[in-house]
C-alpha positions in Angstrom: 27.3 -47.2 4.6 23.6 -46.9 3.5 21.2 -48.9 5.9 18.1 -50.1 4.0 15.0 -51.4 5.2 11.8 -53.1 3.4 8.9 -50.7 3.1 5.9 -52.4 1.4 4.5 -50.8 -1.8 1.4 -52.5 -3.1 -1.3 -51.9 -5.7 -4.5 -53.8 -6.5 -7.5 -54.0 -8.8 -10.4 -56.2 -9.8 -11.4 -57.5 -13.1 -14.8 -58.8 -14.0 -15.3 -62.2 -15.6 -17.3 -60.8 -18.2 -14.1 -58.5 -19.3 -11.7 -61.7 -19.2 -14.0 -63.7 -21.3 -15.2 -61.0 -23.8 -12.2 -58.9 -24.3 -10.4 -59.1 -27.6 -7.0 -58.4 -25.9 -5.2 -59.9 -23.0 -6.9 -57.7 -20.1 -4.8 -59.6 -17.4 -1.7 -58.6 -19.1 -2.9 -55.0 -19.6 -3.7 -54.6 -15.9 -0.4 -56.3 -14.8 1.3 -53.6 -17.0 -0.8 -50.6 -15.4 -0.1 -51.9 -11.8 3.6 -52.1 -12.5 3.4 -48.6 -14.1 1.8 -47.4 -10.8 4.4 -48.9 -8.7 7.1 -47.2 -10.7 5.5 -43.9 -10.4 5.1 -44.3 -6.5 8.8 -45.1 -6.3 10.0 -42.3 -8.4 7.8 -39.9 -6.4 9.1 -41.3 -3.1 12.6 -40.8 -4.4 12.0 -37.3 -5.1 9.7 -36.1 -2.3 9.5 -38.9 0.1 6.5 -40.8 1.3 4.2 -40.3 4.4 7.3 -39.8 6.6 8.5 -43.4 5.9 10.9 -42.6 3.0 12.4 -39.2 3.2 13.5 -38.8 -0.5 15.7 -36.1 -1.9 13.5 -33.2 -0.7 13.0 -34.5 2.8 16.4 -35.8 3.7 18.3 -33.7 6.2 21.5 -32.3 4.8 20.4 -31.6 1.3 20.9 -28.0 0.3 18.1 -25.5 -0.6 18.5 -22.1 -2.5 16.0 -19.5 -2.2 15.0 -17.9 -5.3 12.8 -15.5 -3.6 11.2 -14.7 -7.0 11.4 -15.6 -10.5 13.9 -17.9 -12.2 17.2 -16.3 -13.0 20.4 -17.5 -14.3 22.2 -16.4 -11.3 20.1 -18.6 -9.2 20.5 -21.5 -11.2 24.3 -21.1 -11.2 23.8 -20.8 -7.3 22.4 -24.6 -7.2 25.7 -25.7 -9.2 27.8 -23.6 -6.9 26.5 -25.0 -3.9 27.2 -28.7 -5.0 30.8 -27.6 -6.0 31.4 -26.0 -2.6 30.4 -29.3 -0.9 33.0 -31.1 -3.1 30.1 -33.1 -4.8 30.9 -31.6 -8.2 31.3 -34.8 -10.4 30.4 -36.1 -13.9 27.1 -37.4 -13.3 25.3 -34.1 -12.1 22.0 -33.3 -13.7 19.0 -31.1 -13.4 15.6 -32.6 -12.7 12.5 -30.4 -12.9 8.8 -30.0 -13.4 7.7 -29.4 -17.1 6.3 -26.0 -16.6 9.5 -24.9 -14.8 11.6 -26.1 -17.9 9.5 -23.9 -20.0 10.2 -20.9 -17.8 13.8 -21.6 -18.1 13.6 -22.1 -22.0 11.9 -18.6 -22.1 14.6 -17.1 -19.9 17.0 -14.6 -21.8 20.7 -14.6 -21.1 20.5 -10.9 -21.1 18.4 -8.1 -22.5 18.9 -7.5 -26.2 21.3 -10.3 -27.0 18.6 -12.7 -28.3 20.3 -15.5 -26.4 18.6 -17.9 -24.0 20.0 -19.6 -20.9 18.5 -22.9 -22.3 19.7 -22.9 -25.8 19.6 -26.9 -25.9 16.2 -28.2 -25.1 18.1 -31.1 -23.1 20.7 -29.3 -21.3 21.2 -26.4 -19.0 24.4 -24.5 -18.3 26.3 -27.6 -19.4 24.3 -30.2 -17.4 21.7 -32.6 -18.6 18.0 -32.0 -17.8 15.4 -34.6 -17.0 11.6 -33.8 -16.7 9.1 -35.4 -14.5 5.7 -34.2 -13.3 6.4 -36.1 -10.1 8.7 -33.4 -9.1 6.6 -31.2 -6.7 5.8 -27.7 -7.3 5.6 -26.8 -3.4 7.2 -28.0 0.0 5.6 -26.8 3.0 3.8 -23.8 0.9 7.2 -22.9 -0.6 7.2 -23.3 -4.3 9.8 -25.4 -5.9 10.3 -27.3 -9.1 13.8 -27.8 -9.7 16.5 -30.5 -8.2 20.2 -30.5 -8.9 22.6 -33.0 -8.0 24.6 -36.2 -8.5 21.8 -38.7 -9.0 24.5 -41.5 -8.9 24.2 -40.9 -5.0 20.4 -41.7 -5.2 20.1 -45.3 -3.9 16.7 -46.9 -5.0 16.6 -50.4 -3.7 14.0 -52.9 -4.5 14.2 -55.7 -1.9 12.6 -59.2 -2.8 11.5 -58.3 -6.3 8.0 -57.9 -7.3 5.1 -60.3 -6.4 2.0 -60.5 -8.4 -0.9 -62.4 -7.1 -3.9 -63.3 -9.3 -6.7 -64.3 -6.9 -9.9 -65.6 -8.6 -11.4 -67.1 -5.4 -11.9 -64.1 -2.8 -14.6 -62.4 -4.9 -15.7 -65.4 -6.7 -19.3 -64.9 -5.7 -19.3 -61.5 -7.6 -17.5 -63.0 -10.5 -14.5 -60.9 -9.9 -10.8 -61.6 -9.9 -8.5 -59.7 -7.7 -5.1 -58.7 -9.0 -2.6 -57.5 -6.3 1.1 -56.6 -6.7 3.4 -56.6 -3.7 6.9 -55.0 -3.6 9.4 -53.7 -1.0 11.4 -50.7 -1.5 13.9 -48.2 0.1 15.3 -44.9 -0.9 18.3 -43.4 0.5 21.0 -40.8 -0.2 24.5 -41.8 0.0 25.5 -38.2 0.5 22.9 -35.5 1.1 25.3 -32.8 0.1 25.4 -34.1 -3.5 21.8 -32.6 -3.9 20.4 -29.0 -3.8 17.0 -27.6 -4.6 15.5 -24.2 -5.2 12.7 -22.9 -3.3 10.4 -19.9 -3.2 10.2 -19.7 -6.6 7.6 -17.8 -8.7 6.8 -18.5 -12.2 4.2 -17.3 -14.5 2.3 -20.6 -15.6 1.5 -21.9 -12.2 1.1 -18.6 -10.2 
């Protein structure tokens, strides 16, 4: 059983009356879209690494496994991530890698062995037989330890929106300044159904971000 609680996530901005009456495009719709995108990014970030001690996310949940790379990316360490999940009986069909873009570049340059001309990531969207997703919201460090890769069963990641999304357009509060306030309110929680369904690499060194 996963216990969920409502945590407020809000975003706001202001629009000038001049913009609203002079613009050749729908400024309000554009701002609404931008606010919704900001909320979506905040939710994804909280899901990956938590948020201010309120939401733990994958990397902040007790029981999630970590594999110490202790240096550069290697095929053996990537295999250790997979093996760790299998050892926890969480090896299911929906397992995927999630990584920072530059980390993906490191893996794409990783030789299978010296001299063969083969690479560990020969398919741009798969690594060692598992699908790969990329996001700049994957942190490149946790408590000074570099990390940029998560592996796990993302079907066990619960992202709950409680009560939908509320958009308020307020033309009154800042009316004396000819401004319209736009506020978006939403309530979320993120939990893992099974922490052992996830593992991440830490203490990783890589060329591009050293």
